[in-house]
Every structure is written in structure tokens, then in C-alpha cells.
C-alpha positions, 0 to 999 in steps of 0.5 A, a space after each residue: 481471113 482464110 477459109 478451111 474448106 471441108 468436103 464431104 464425098 460420098 461414094 460407093 465402095 463394096 456394095 456399101 455408101 461410104 462418107 468421108 471428109 477431106 480439105 482437098 478434092 480436084 479432078 486429079 491427073 488420073 483420067 476418070 478418077 476424083 483425087 481426094 487429099 488431106 482426110 480429116 477424121 474426128 478427135 479421138 476420145 477415150 470416151 466415145 469410140 464410133 466404130 464405123 469411123 474407126 475402120 474408115 480411119 484403119 482403111 486410110 491410116 497411111 494414105 497421103 491421097 486416094 483416087 475414087 473412080 468418077 462413077 463410084 462418086 454419089 456426091 461431093 458437098 462442101 460443108 462448114 462443119 466436119 462430120 463423122 465418116 461412116 459406112 452405111 448400107 445402100 437404102 432405096 434405089 441407090 446405084 452407081 451410074 455407068 459411064 463409058 470412058 473414053 480418052 481425051 480426044 474422042 473415040 477415034 484419037 488414035 486411029 
């Protein structure tokens, strides 16, 4: 039986918390970025349209793969069911975690 993993990725973008769903998440080849592929969105319905999800769907309309800065990621969860992608206001004390970025091999690898 093959399982189809779904990941919920929460990250800070433009002062808001974005929540998207994808089938593939990895460290990727760009240092300091999380690679997110195969974004999934809810089925379009003519009866109910979620404006938040439509905005995210429009933002990622022609995107095959996106790279999110590691310091912007709040959490990545593997979930059983896909939810609704959304953009939320930051509530409480949520902030991006500042990380020093050093190349692989240490600070003085090029010296």
C-alpha cells in the first residue's frame, strides 16, 4: 500500500503567517532554504470560495518548486488530511528566529 504524504508548512511572509500544503518537502540544494514541491490546494467549488486560499493559489499558480528561507519556517507537520491553505495575522509573540548563516565547513573554510 502506497501512502501519499502531505505536509503542512507554516512560515512567516510579509509580516503574516502563511500555511500551505505540499507532497514533498526537503532541505534542497540551496543552502539555508527549504525546498517545497507539489503544492496541493482544495478542490475548486462554484458554491464556496475561500478568498485566503484563492490568494495563495494565485501566488503559486505557475510554481513548480518554491524555496522558503529556513529562518522563516515556523513548523512543518506531516498530516493525514489536507486542510485549507491560509494567510493569518501574527498573534502573540511569533517571530522569525534569526540564524547566523555560515557556509558548510565553518567560518574560515575559505581562508
